[in-house]
BALOBA-1460 file (C-alpha; in Angstrom, 3 decimals):
// residues 380
<rec num="1" residu="m" x="29.053" y="113.617" z="13.880"/>
<rec num="2" residu="a" x="30.630" y="112.143" z="10.744"/>
<rec num="3" residu="d" x="32.341" y="109.440" z="12.722"/>
<rec num="4" residu="r" x="29.136" y="108.214" z="14.525"/>
<rec num="5" residu="r" x="27.219" y="107.843" z="11.253"/>
<rec num="6" residu="f" x="29.958" y="105.705" z="9.816"/>
<rec num="7" residu="f" x="30.056" y="103.304" z="12.756"/>
<rec num="8" residu="s" x="26.263" y="103.069" z="13.063"/>
<rec num="9" residu="r" x="25.715" y="101.864" z="9.436"/>
<rec num="10" residu="t" x="28.343" y="99.213" z="9.276"/>
<rec num="11" residu="p" x="26.576" y="96.688" z="11.612"/>
<rec num="12" residu="l" x="23.371" y="96.994" z="9.602"/>
<rec num="13" residu="r" x="25.049" y="95.805" z="6.392"/>
<rec num="14" residu="a" x="26.540" y="92.795" z="8.193"/>
<rec num="15" residu="t" x="23.217" y="91.870" z="9.630"/>
<rec num="16" residu="a" x="21.554" y="92.050" z="6.219"/>
<rec num="17" residu="c" x="24.189" y="89.730" z="4.667"/>
<rec num="18" residu="a" x="23.772" y="87.172" z="7.433"/>
<rec num="19" residu="c" x="20.023" y="87.122" z="6.937"/>
<rec num="20" residu="c" x="20.449" y="86.534" z="3.222"/>
<rec num="21" residu="a" x="22.808" y="83.624" z="3.855"/>
<rec num="22" residu="v" x="20.376" y="81.945" z="6.252"/>
<rec num="23" residu="a" x="17.546" y="82.374" z="3.779"/>
<rec num="24" residu="a" x="19.573" y="80.867" z="0.940"/>
<rec num="25" residu="f" x="20.546" y="77.825" z="3.082"/>
<rec num="26" residu="a" x="16.914" y="77.250" z="4.043"/>
<rec num="27" residu="i" x="15.782" y="77.414" z="0.421"/>
<rec num="28" residu="g" x="18.535" y="75.001" z="-0.661"/>
<rec num="29" residu="a" x="17.655" y="72.531" z="2.090"/>
<rec num="30" residu="t" x="14.014" y="72.677" z="1.088"/>
<rec num="31" residu="l" x="14.852" y="71.993" z="-2.558"/>
<rec num="32" residu="l" x="17.150" y="69.070" z="-1.605"/>
<rec num="33" residu="t" x="14.474" y="67.539" z="0.584"/>
<rec num="34" residu="a" x="11.926" y="67.832" z="-2.190"/>
<rec num="35" residu="a" x="14.269" y="66.212" z="-4.690"/>
<rec num="36" residu="h" x="14.994" y="63.370" z="-2.299"/>
<rec num="37" residu="a" x="11.279" y="62.873" z="-1.701"/>
<rec num="38" residu="d" x="10.655" y="62.637" z="-5.442"/>
<rec num="39" residu="n" x="13.288" y="59.886" z="-5.910"/>
<rec num="40" residu="t" x="12.414" y="57.689" z="-2.860"/>
<rec num="41" residu="p" x="9.245" y="55.491" z="-3.143"/>
<rec num="42" residu="a" x="6.930" y="55.384" z="-0.217"/>
<rec num="43" residu="a" x="7.284" y="52.336" z="2.082"/>
<rec num="44" residu="a" x="3.632" y="51.521" z="1.562"/>
<rec num="45" residu="d" x="4.271" y="51.070" z="-2.176"/>
<rec num="46" residu="t" x="7.016" y="48.306" z="-1.749"/>
<rec num="47" residu="p" x="5.602" y="44.875" z="-2.940"/>
<rec num="48" residu="a" x="5.723" y="41.956" z="-0.470"/>
<rec num="49" residu="p" x="8.208" y="39.154" z="-1.353"/>
<rec num="50" residu="s" x="6.700" y="36.195" z="-3.195"/>
<rec num="51" residu="a" x="7.883" y="32.956" z="-4.832"/>
<rec num="52" residu="a" x="6.802" y="31.099" z="-7.974"/>
<rec num="53" residu="v" x="5.706" y="27.527" z="-7.175"/>
<rec num="54" residu="q" x="4.242" y="24.470" z="-8.870"/>
<rec num="55" residu="t" x="1.574" y="22.374" z="-7.203"/>
<rec num="56" residu="v" x="-0.312" y="19.088" z="-7.464"/>
<rec num="57" residu="r" x="-3.438" y="17.723" z="-5.870"/>
<rec num="58" residu="v" x="-2.833" y="15.595" z="-2.804"/>
<rec num="59" residu="t" x="-4.684" y="12.314" z="-2.294"/>
<rec num="60" residu="r" x="-5.100" y="9.818" z="0.529"/>
<rec num="61" residu="g" x="-5.059" y="6.077" z="-0.041"/>
<rec num="62" residu="a" x="-3.148" y="2.817" z="0.324"/>
<rec num="63" residu="v" x="0.632" y="3.310" z="0.175"/>
<rec num="64" residu="s" x="3.209" y="0.559" z="0.731"/>
<rec num="65" residu="q" x="6.863" y="0.428" z="1.682"/>
<rec num="66" residu="t" x="8.940" y="-0.918" z="-1.225"/>
<rec num="67" residu="l" x="11.505" y="-3.551" z="-0.281"/>
<rec num="68" residu="v" x="14.023" y="-4.680" z="-2.907"/>
<rec num="69" residu="a" x="15.259" y="-8.291" z="-3.014"/>
<rec num="70" residu="y" x="17.235" y="-10.369" z="-5.500"/>
<rec num="71" residu="g" x="16.995" y="-14.025" z="-6.445"/>
<rec num="72" residu="t" x="16.289" y="-16.526" z="-9.199"/>
<rec num="73" residu="v" x="13.369" y="-18.126" z="-10.948"/>
<rec num="74" residu="a" x="13.208" y="-21.771" z="-9.904"/>
<rec num="75" residu="a" x="11.002" y="-24.747" z="-10.521"/>
<rec num="76" residu="a" x="7.994" y="-24.771" z="-8.218"/>
<rec num="77" residu="a" x="8.641" y="-27.622" z="-5.812"/>
<rec num="78" residu="a" x="4.935" y="-28.405" z="-5.616"/>
<rec num="79" residu="n" x="4.839" y="-28.847" z="-9.405"/>
<rec num="80" residu="a" x="8.022" y="-30.927" z="-9.754"/>
<rec num="81" residu="t" x="7.828" y="-34.602" z="-10.656"/>
<rec num="82" residu="t" x="10.775" y="-36.983" z="-10.459"/>
<rec num="83" residu="v" x="10.996" y="-39.620" z="-13.170"/>
<rec num="84" residu="s" x="12.499" y="-42.896" z="-11.930"/>
<rec num="85" residu="l" x="12.339" y="-46.663" z="-12.381"/>
<rec num="86" residu="p" x="11.322" y="-49.180" z="-9.703"/>
<rec num="87" residu="y" x="13.908" y="-51.705" z="-10.946"/>
<rec num="88" residu="l" x="17.581" y="-51.846" z="-11.819"/>
<rec num="89" residu="a" x="18.151" y="-50.925" z="-15.468"/>
<rec num="90" residu="r" x="20.609" y="-49.598" z="-17.990"/>
<rec num="91" residu="v" x="19.853" y="-46.444" z="-20.024"/>
<rec num="92" residu="t" x="20.308" y="-47.088" z="-23.729"/>
<rec num="93" residu="r" x="18.929" y="-43.821" z="-25.164"/>
<rec num="94" residu="v" x="17.902" y="-40.346" z="-23.939"/>
<rec num="95" residu="l" x="15.158" y="-38.811" z="-26.072"/>
<rec num="96" residu="v" x="14.834" y="-35.332" z="-24.497"/>
<rec num="97" residu="q" x="17.029" y="-32.464" z="-23.329"/>
<rec num="98" residu="p" x="16.813" y="-29.920" z="-20.459"/>
<rec num="99" residu="g" x="14.370" y="-27.087" z="-21.082"/>
<rec num="100" residu="q" x="12.289" y="-29.115" z="-23.544"/>
<rec num="101" residu="t" x="8.512" y="-28.999" z="-23.205"/>
<rec num="102" residu="v" x="6.880" y="-32.413" z="-23.349"/>
<rec num="103" residu="a" x="3.317" y="-33.683" z="-23.381"/>
<rec num="104" residu="r" x="1.974" y="-36.334" z="-21.082"/>
<rec num="105" residu="g" x="2.983" y="-39.779" z="-22.359"/>
<rec num="106" residu="a" x="5.862" y="-38.423" z="-24.483"/>
<rec num="107" residu="p" x="8.868" y="-40.805" z="-24.627"/>
<rec num="108" residu="l" x="11.788" y="-39.730" z="-22.426"/>
<rec num="109" residu="f" x="14.202" y="-42.662" z="-22.196"/>
<rec num="110" residu="v" x="14.758" y="-46.115" z="-23.608"/>
<rec num="111" residu="v" x="16.029" y="-48.535" z="-20.966"/>
<rec num="112" residu="q" x="16.874" y="-52.209" z="-20.696"/>
<rec num="113" residu="a" x="16.059" y="-54.004" z="-17.462"/>
<rec num="114" residu="d" x="18.821" y="-55.762" z="-15.585"/>
<rec num="115" residu="p" x="18.873" y="-59.513" z="-16.386"/>
<rec num="116" residu="n" x="18.318" y="-60.378" z="-12.747"/>
<rec num="117" residu="a" x="15.243" y="-58.185" z="-12.666"/>
<rec num="118" residu="v" x="13.940" y="-59.874" z="-15.805"/>
<rec num="119" residu="i" x="14.550" y="-63.272" z="-14.197"/>
<rec num="120" residu="a" x="12.549" y="-62.221" z="-11.145"/>
<rec num="121" residu="w" x="9.687" y="-61.159" z="-13.401"/>
<rec num="122" residu="t" x="9.849" y="-64.470" z="-15.288"/>
<rec num="123" residu="q" x="9.914" y="-66.446" z="-12.052"/>
<rec num="124" residu="a" x="6.845" y="-64.597" z="-10.808"/>
<rec num="125" residu="q" x="5.019" y="-65.589" z="-13.988"/>
<rec num="126" residu="s" x="6.095" y="-69.216" z="-13.606"/>
<rec num="127" residu="s" x="5.101" y="-69.334" z="-9.949"/>
<rec num="128" residu="a" x="1.644" y="-68.009" z="-10.755"/>
<rec num="129" residu="t" x="1.185" y="-70.598" z="-13.529"/>
<rec num="130" residu="l" x="2.334" y="-73.432" z="-11.241"/>
<rec num="131" residu="a" x="0.094" y="-72.307" z="-8.364"/>
<rec num="132" residu="r" x="-2.904" y="-72.118" z="-10.673"/>
<rec num="133" residu="g" x="-2.333" y="-75.690" z="-11.864"/>
<rec num="134" residu="e" x="-1.768" y="-76.977" z="-8.324"/>
<rec num="135" residu="l" x="-5.058" y="-75.468" z="-7.186"/>
<rec num="136" residu="a" x="-6.961" y="-77.101" z="-10.064"/>
<rec num="137" residu="r" x="-5.431" y="-80.520" z="-9.214"/>
<rec num="138" residu="t" x="-6.234" y="-80.150" z="-5.482"/>
<rec num="139" residu="q" x="-9.818" y="-79.165" z="-6.284"/>
<rec num="140" residu="s" x="-10.207" y="-82.334" z="-8.380"/>
<rec num="141" residu="l" x="-8.832" y="-84.510" z="-5.586"/>
<rec num="142" residu="y" x="-11.069" y="-82.796" z="-3.061"/>
<rec num="143" residu="r" x="-14.138" y="-83.607" z="-5.161"/>
<rec num="144" residu="d" x="-13.083" y="-87.254" z="-5.248"/>
<rec num="145" residu="g" x="-12.518" y="-87.295" z="-1.509"/>
<rec num="146" residu="l" x="-8.755" y="-87.688" z="-1.917"/>
<rec num="147" residu="a" x="-7.781" y="-84.231" z="-0.520"/>
<rec num="148" residu="t" x="-8.726" y="-82.489" z="2.671"/>
<rec num="149" residu="q" x="-10.225" y="-79.042" z="3.205"/>
<rec num="150" residu="s" x="-6.929" y="-77.760" z="4.588"/>
<rec num="151" residu="q" x="-5.039" y="-78.962" z="1.499"/>
<rec num="152" residu="l" x="-7.504" y="-77.130" z="-0.721"/>
<rec num="153" residu="a" x="-7.116" y="-73.946" z="1.358"/>
<rec num="154" residu="a" x="-3.314" y="-74.169" z="1.174"/>
<rec num="155" residu="a" x="-3.417" y="-74.495" z="-2.631"/>
<rec num="156" residu="q" x="-5.699" y="-71.466" z="-2.861"/>
<rec num="157" residu="k" x="-3.349" y="-69.500" z="-0.601"/>
<rec num="158" residu="a" x="-0.329" y="-70.388" z="-2.765"/>
<rec num="159" residu="l" x="-2.107" y="-69.140" z="-5.888"/>
<rec num="160" residu="d" x="-3.095" y="-65.885" z="-4.210"/>
<rec num="161" residu="d" x="0.503" y="-65.236" z="-3.140"/>
<rec num="162" residu="a" x="1.857" y="-66.007" z="-6.614"/>
<rec num="163" residu="q" x="-0.665" y="-63.672" z="-8.259"/>
<rec num="164" residu="q" x="0.227" y="-60.830" z="-5.902"/>
<rec num="165" residu="a" x="3.929" y="-61.275" z="-6.653"/>
<rec num="166" residu="l" x="3.205" y="-61.248" z="-10.377"/>
<rec num="167" residu="a" x="1.054" y="-58.101" z="-10.030"/>
<rec num="168" residu="a" x="3.929" y="-56.381" z="-8.242"/>
<rec num="169" residu="q" x="6.259" y="-57.249" z="-11.105"/>
<rec num="170" residu="h" x="3.748" y="-55.975" z="-13.652"/>
<rec num="171" residu="a" x="3.411" y="-52.707" z="-11.701"/>
<rec num="172" residu="t" x="7.105" y="-52.015" z="-12.201"/>
<rec num="173" residu="g" x="6.643" y="-52.129" z="-15.948"/>
<rec num="174" residu="i" x="9.538" y="-54.481" z="-16.261"/>
<rec num="175" residu="a" x="9.782" y="-56.627" z="-19.365"/>
<rec num="176" residu="a" x="12.439" y="-58.398" z="-21.334"/>
<rec num="177" residu="g" x="14.224" y="-56.334" z="-23.968"/>
<rec num="178" residu="e" x="14.039" y="-52.539" z="-24.300"/>
<rec num="179" residu="n" x="11.349" y="-50.491" z="-22.553"/>
<rec num="180" residu="t" x="10.325" y="-46.863" z="-23.184"/>
<rec num="181" residu="v" x="9.936" y="-44.539" z="-20.183"/>
<rec num="182" residu="t" x="7.275" y="-41.854" z="-20.804"/>
<rec num="183" residu="a" x="6.391" y="-38.516" z="-19.167"/>
<rec num="184" residu="p" x="3.843" y="-38.946" z="-16.361"/>
<rec num="185" residu="v" x="2.592" y="-35.332" z="-16.788"/>
<rec num="186" residu="a" x="2.929" y="-32.490" z="-19.268"/>
<rec num="187" residu="g" x="5.628" y="-29.986" z="-18.418"/>
<rec num="188" residu="v" x="9.227" y="-28.890" z="-18.920"/>
<rec num="189" residu="i" x="12.335" y="-31.010" z="-18.474"/>
<rec num="190" residu="a" x="14.115" y="-29.137" z="-15.694"/>
<rec num="191" residu="q" x="16.975" y="-31.563" z="-15.155"/>
<rec num="192" residu="l" x="18.430" y="-34.756" z="-16.618"/>
<rec num="193" residu="t" x="20.453" y="-36.996" z="-14.295"/>
<rec num="194" residu="a" x="20.960" y="-40.009" z="-16.561"/>
<rec num="195" residu="a" x="22.973" y="-40.458" z="-19.732"/>
<rec num="196" residu="p" x="23.187" y="-43.303" z="-22.263"/>
<rec num="197" residu="g" x="25.035" y="-46.271" z="-20.783"/>
<rec num="198" residu="d" x="24.292" y="-45.388" z="-17.147"/>
<rec num="199" residu="q" x="23.267" y="-48.181" z="-14.824"/>
<rec num="200" residu="v" x="20.552" y="-46.751" z="-12.596"/>
<rec num="201" residu="q" x="19.387" y="-48.221" z="-9.336"/>
<rec num="202" residu="a" x="15.746" y="-48.833" z="-8.524"/>
<rec num="203" residu="g" x="14.176" y="-45.553" z="-7.402"/>
<rec num="204" residu="a" x="17.064" y="-43.396" z="-8.664"/>
<rec num="205" residu="a" x="16.042" y="-40.200" z="-10.481"/>
<rec num="206" residu="l" x="16.389" y="-40.145" z="-14.255"/>
<rec num="207" residu="a" x="14.983" y="-36.630" z="-14.733"/>
<rec num="208" residu="q" x="12.977" y="-33.889" z="-13.082"/>
<rec num="209" residu="l" x="9.861" y="-32.692" z="-14.838"/>
<rec num="210" residu="v" x="8.145" y="-29.432" z="-13.881"/>
<rec num="211" residu="a" x="4.445" y="-29.428" z="-14.593"/>
<rec num="212" residu="d" x="2.712" y="-26.207" z="-15.604"/>
<rec num="213" residu="n" x="0.063" y="-25.790" z="-12.940"/>
<rec num="214" residu="p" x="-1.027" y="-22.145" z="-12.777"/>
<rec num="215" residu="a" x="-3.982" y="-23.076" z="-10.567"/>
<rec num="216" residu="n" x="-1.585" y="-23.824" z="-7.712"/>
<rec num="217" residu="a" x="-1.286" y="-20.339" z="-6.227"/>
<rec num="218" residu="h" x="0.734" y="-21.573" z="-3.261"/>
<rec num="219" residu="a" x="3.598" y="-23.082" z="-5.257"/>
<rec num="220" residu="t" x="6.919" y="-21.305" z="-4.831"/>
<rec num="221" residu="n" x="8.631" y="-20.669" z="-8.170"/>
<rec num="222" residu="v" x="10.807" y="-17.653" z="-7.277"/>
<rec num="223" residu="s" x="13.507" y="-17.853" z="-4.596"/>
<rec num="224" residu="l" x="14.629" y="-14.548" z="-3.037"/>
<rec num="225" residu="g" x="17.108" y="-13.489" z="-0.372"/>
<rec num="226" residu="v" x="16.160" y="-10.732" z="2.090"/>
<rec num="227" residu="e" x="18.115" y="-9.050" z="4.888"/>
<rec num="228" residu="p" x="17.024" y="-10.439" z="8.279"/>
<rec num="229" residu="a" x="15.825" y="-7.065" z="9.591"/>
<rec num="230" residu="e" x="13.739" y="-6.490" z="6.454"/>
<rec num="231" residu="a" x="12.327" y="-10.020" z="6.475"/>
<rec num="232" residu="l" x="10.501" y="-9.188" z="9.719"/>
<rec num="233" residu="t" x="8.280" y="-6.775" z="7.777"/>
<rec num="234" residu="l" x="7.251" y="-9.346" z="5.137"/>
<rec num="235" residu="h" x="4.093" y="-11.441" z="5.217"/>
<rec num="236" residu="a" x="2.501" y="-14.037" z="2.986"/>
<rec num="237" residu="g" x="0.274" y="-12.264" z="0.484"/>
<rec num="238" residu="d" x="2.484" y="-9.187" z="0.004"/>
<rec num="239" residu="r" x="2.557" y="-8.115" z="-3.642"/>
<rec num="240" residu="v" x="5.794" y="-8.640" z="-5.566"/>
<rec num="241" residu="v" x="6.807" y="-7.238" z="-8.953"/>
<rec num="242" residu="l" x="9.482" y="-9.258" z="-10.735"/>
<rec num="243" residu="r" x="11.997" y="-7.745" z="-13.180"/>
<rec num="244" residu="p" x="14.868" y="-9.572" z="-14.941"/>
<rec num="245" residu="l" x="18.424" y="-8.365" z="-14.357"/>
<rec num="246" residu="a" x="19.519" y="-9.179" z="-17.899"/>
<rec num="247" residu="p" x="19.759" y="-5.933" z="-19.957"/>
<rec num="248" residu="a" x="18.302" y="-7.733" z="-22.976"/>
<rec num="249" residu="l" x="15.062" y="-8.294" z="-21.033"/>
<rec num="250" residu="d" x="14.797" y="-4.739" z="-19.731"/>
<rec num="251" residu="g" x="11.181" y="-3.595" z="-19.487"/>
<rec num="252" residu="l" x="9.689" y="-7.001" z="-18.770"/>
<rec num="253" residu="q" x="7.902" y="-7.579" z="-15.497"/>
<rec num="254" residu="a" x="5.505" y="-9.997" z="-13.831"/>
<rec num="255" residu="q" x="3.406" y="-9.726" z="-10.682"/>
<rec num="256" residu="g" x="2.744" y="-12.261" z="-7.977"/>
<rec num="257" residu="r" x="2.548" y="-12.768" z="-4.220"/>
<rec num="258" residu="i" x="4.843" y="-13.793" z="-1.389"/>
<rec num="259" residu="v" x="3.882" y="-17.288" z="-0.206"/>
<rec num="260" residu="l" x="6.692" y="-18.158" z="2.202"/>
<rec num="261" residu="v" x="8.952" y="-16.166" z="4.550"/>
<rec num="262" residu="g" x="11.773" y="-18.172" z="6.093"/>
<rec num="263" residu="a" x="12.185" y="-18.334" z="9.863"/>
<rec num="264" residu="a" x="15.973" y="-18.827" z="9.823"/>
<rec num="265" residu="i" x="19.075" y="-17.258" z="8.269"/>
<rec num="266" residu="d" x="20.697" y="-19.172" z="5.439"/>
<rec num="267" residu="a" x="24.192" y="-20.293" z="6.487"/>
<rec num="268" residu="q" x="25.746" y="-19.477" z="3.101"/>
<rec num="269" residu="s" x="24.064" y="-16.252" z="2.038"/>
<rec num="270" residu="q" x="23.364" y="-14.897" z="5.551"/>
<rec num="271" residu="l" x="19.962" y="-13.858" z="4.221"/>
<rec num="272" residu="v" x="16.450" y="-15.044" z="4.942"/>
<rec num="273" residu="n" x="14.975" y="-17.155" z="2.153"/>
<rec num="274" residu="v" x="11.665" y="-15.873" z="0.815"/>
<rec num="275" residu="g" x="9.500" y="-17.725" z="-1.703"/>
<rec num="276" residu="a" x="7.098" y="-16.096" z="-4.146"/>
<rec num="277" residu="n" x="4.510" y="-17.406" z="-6.550"/>
<rec num="278" residu="v" x="4.532" y="-15.500" z="-9.836"/>
<rec num="279" residu="p" x="2.644" y="-16.790" z="-12.914"/>
<rec num="280" residu="l" x="5.413" y="-17.074" z="-15.518"/>
<rec num="281" residu="a" x="3.947" y="-19.455" z="-18.096"/>
<rec num="282" residu="g" x="4.653" y="-18.193" z="-21.612"/>
<rec num="283" residu="t" x="7.030" y="-15.455" z="-20.421"/>
<rec num="284" residu="a" x="10.781" y="-14.934" z="-20.828"/>
<rec num="285" residu="f" x="11.315" y="-15.717" z="-17.134"/>
<rec num="286" residu="l" x="12.805" y="-19.153" z="-17.639"/>
<rec num="287" residu="p" x="14.070" y="-21.262" z="-14.701"/>
<rec num="288" residu="g" x="17.436" y="-19.926" z="-13.625"/>
<rec num="289" residu="t" x="16.712" y="-16.296" z="-14.619"/>
<rec num="290" residu="r" x="18.269" y="-13.806" z="-12.194"/>
<rec num="291" residu="v" x="15.651" y="-11.311" z="-11.055"/>
<rec num="292" residu="r" x="15.013" y="-8.238" z="-8.938"/>
<rec num="293" residu="a" x="11.837" y="-8.220" z="-6.870"/>
<rec num="294" residu="d" x="10.085" y="-5.078" z="-5.606"/>
<rec num="295" residu="i" x="7.958" y="-6.164" z="-2.655"/>
<rec num="296" residu="d" x="5.138" y="-4.003" z="-1.275"/>
<rec num="297" residu="t" x="4.935" y="-4.302" z="2.500"/>
<rec num="298" residu="q" x="3.608" y="-2.351" z="5.499"/>
<rec num="299" residu="t" x="0.653" y="-1.160" z="3.431"/>
<rec num="300" residu="g" x="-1.365" y="1.576" z="5.142"/>
<rec num="301" residu="i" x="-3.752" y="4.445" z="4.382"/>
<rec num="302" residu="w" x="-1.628" y="7.600" z="4.166"/>
<rec num="303" residu="w" x="-1.351" y="10.892" z="2.299"/>
<rec num="304" residu="n" x="0.392" y="10.101" z="-0.986"/>
<rec num="305" residu="v" x="2.851" y="12.912" z="-1.731"/>
<rec num="306" residu="p" x="5.822" y="13.207" z="-4.139"/>
<rec num="307" residu="r" x="9.294" y="13.098" z="-2.612"/>
<rec num="308" residu="a" x="9.988" y="16.611" z="-3.937"/>
<rec num="309" residu="a" x="7.194" y="18.016" z="-1.777"/>
<rec num="310" residu="v" x="8.722" y="16.863" z="1.527"/>
<rec num="311" residu="l" x="11.322" y="19.083" z="3.249"/>
<rec num="312" residu="q" x="13.134" y="18.640" z="6.563"/>
<rec num="313" residu="d" x="14.600" y="20.934" z="9.211"/>
<rec num="314" residu="d" x="15.371" y="20.727" z="12.926"/>
<rec num="315" residu="r" x="11.625" y="20.498" z="13.609"/>
<rec num="316" residu="g" x="11.175" y="17.460" z="11.388"/>
<rec num="317" residu="h" x="9.554" y="16.795" z="8.016"/>
<rec num="318" residu="y" x="7.072" y="19.256" z="6.532"/>
<rec num="319" residu="v" x="5.298" y="20.286" z="3.324"/>
<rec num="320" residu="y" x="3.722" y="23.487" z="2.040"/>
<rec num="321" residu="q" x="0.127" y="23.870" z="0.907"/>
<rec num="322" residu="i" x="-1.462" y="26.959" z="-0.634"/>
<rec num="323" residu="a" x="-3.924" y="28.596" z="1.763"/>
<rec num="324" residu="p" x="-6.626" y="31.071" z="0.653"/>
<rec num="325" residu="g" x="-5.118" y="34.331" z="-0.543"/>
<rec num="326" residu="n" x="-2.202" y="32.501" z="-2.183"/>
<rec num="327" residu="k" x="-0.264" y="32.188" z="1.058"/>
<rec num="328" residu="a" x="2.160" y="29.339" z="1.814"/>
<rec num="329" residu="q" x="1.112" y="27.264" z="4.802"/>
<rec num="330" residu="r" x="3.587" y="24.921" z="6.479"/>
<rec num="331" residu="v" x="2.172" y="21.525" z="7.477"/>
<rec num="332" residu="n" x="4.281" y="19.228" z="9.635"/>
<rec num="333" residu="v" x="4.160" y="15.582" z="8.546"/>
<rec num="334" residu="t" x="5.558" y="12.202" z="9.583"/>
<rec num="335" residu="v" x="6.982" y="9.984" z="6.852"/>
<rec num="336" residu="k" x="5.544" y="6.477" z="7.248"/>
<rec num="337" residu="v" x="6.565" y="4.578" z="4.097"/>
<rec num="338" residu="e" x="8.443" y="5.084" z="0.835"/>
<rec num="339" residu="h" x="7.122" y="3.891" z="-2.504"/>
<rec num="340" residu="g" x="9.071" y="4.723" z="-5.643"/>
<rec num="341" residu="n" x="9.072" y="8.516" z="-6.065"/>
<rec num="342" residu="a" x="6.458" y="9.076" z="-3.393"/>
<rec num="343" residu="y" x="6.084" y="9.053" z="0.378"/>
<rec num="344" residu="g" x="3.178" y="7.919" z="2.472"/>
<rec num="345" residu="v" x="2.901" y="10.590" z="5.176"/>
<rec num="346" residu="d" x="0.685" y="11.362" z="8.133"/>
<rec num="347" residu="g" x="-0.263" y="14.944" z="8.982"/>
<rec num="348" residu="a" x="-2.970" y="17.604" z="8.961"/>
<rec num="349" residu="l" x="-3.093" y="18.008" z="5.194"/>
<rec num="350" residu="d" x="-6.127" y="19.447" z="3.409"/>
<rec num="351" residu="a" x="-7.148" y="17.617" z="0.222"/>
<rec num="352" residu="a" x="-8.767" y="20.810" z="-1.087"/>
<rec num="353" residu="r" x="-5.527" y="22.820" z="-0.981"/>
<rec num="354" residu="p" x="-2.770" y="22.487" z="-3.614"/>
<rec num="355" residu="l" x="0.483" y="20.864" z="-2.500"/>
<rec num="356" residu="v" x="3.718" y="22.649" z="-3.446"/>
<rec num="357" residu="v" x="6.217" y="20.397" z="-5.239"/>
<rec num="358" residu="s" x="8.552" y="22.963" z="-6.812"/>
<rec num="359" residu="g" x="9.834" y="26.235" z="-5.373"/>
<rec num="360" residu="n" x="9.057" y="25.081" z="-1.830"/>
<rec num="361" residu="d" x="12.687" y="25.472" z="-0.710"/>
<rec num="362" residu="e" x="12.290" y="29.260" z="-1.041"/>
<rec num="363" residu="l" x="9.116" y="29.491" z="1.015"/>
<rec num="364" residu="e" x="8.419" y="30.585" z="4.550"/>
<rec num="365" residu="d" x="5.204" y="30.102" z="6.441"/>
<rec num="366" residu="g" x="2.684" y="32.758" z="5.354"/>
<rec num="367" residu="m" x="4.765" y="33.897" z="2.387"/>
<rec num="368" residu="a" x="2.911" y="35.023" z="-0.746"/>
<rec num="369" residu="v" x="3.181" y="32.682" z="-3.729"/>
<rec num="370" residu="r" x="2.687" y="32.930" z="-7.458"/>
<rec num="371" residu="l" x="1.369" y="29.857" z="-9.207"/>
<rec num="372" residu="a" x="3.595" y="28.841" z="-12.088"/>
<rec num="373" residu="q" x="2.483" y="26.200" z="-14.581"/>
<rec num="374" residu="t" x="0.654" y="23.724" z="-12.363"/>
<rec num="375" residu="k" x="1.592" y="20.069" z="-12.733"/>
<rec num="376" residu="q" x="-1.257" y="17.898" z="-13.893"/>
<rec num="377" residu="g" x="-2.539" y="14.908" z="-11.989"/>
<rec num="378" residu="d" x="-2.419" y="13.746" z="-8.426"/>
<rec num="379" residu="a" x="0.671" y="13.061" z="-6.386"/>
<rec num="380" residu="q" x="2.225" y="9.828" z="-7.567"/>
């Protein structure tokens, strides 16, 4: 009897210990789960990713492609006047210098006609005097019946010829001694080709005078060189902004228009010559000034957006606008022209929605955005 009681109680104690162990494990697991739940935020409470961006207003208007060319300020060929003499002469004095501004009628040179030219002028005077006297004598004889009608007509013809020859000599301005050559128009002495002591032929240039004629809007006074492929995009009337290359003149500029686009390639420069008319009177753009010209061409009506707003991937160019609810919206665009720090683009942009210009490289389509300090003004 004693032995059966001993063996029957032992399994009961083991069973009780096992139950306690299971209960303790369950309680510990419950406490661990609760602690983990307290330290882990709910998925619904995690904020959506967003990016801080800056925006501008987008506008639509005329935008041009900017083409850069280089050249020099030159005398407008339409305003240039060559000073010359119609007779052989020797230059005794030069009264002006290149770059000097002169008024109309101002003395330029003192010359002395060649002796042979003076003799021709003197002979023309003598011939006219002789022909006049011969006509008077023939008229007297004709009245007395001692000369015929044909003799009278011949005397009249001789006088007419002598007077025409004398008028031609007077037109040359030739005279014995020294003569002063004056400026035919007001302007600037662009070039002197004669010096004291030079013997100049009839019709040879003594100087070139450039008249100031701002009313002539078709005169070319700026010569530019443009790459052949780029010259195909230029047209007469395109706007040009001129800037000097000299550092001392930095900040100066003048505006004008293209008036001539060459149809051939220059053999020396391998560029196409382009002429512009830019009003330069009273400016520091003197003839010979080396200049840079920014030419506006291919003008069209496009969306005007800053360069920073335009991104590119394997699908092409695109921008981001802010849709309602502060969501980034990708808009695919086509770049048409470049102008300074802006593009002229075509695409389905909305003028009422801000255009992202900073922070756009972090965006994805539909991503939430935070507006940082918004840039003022329209896209430039």
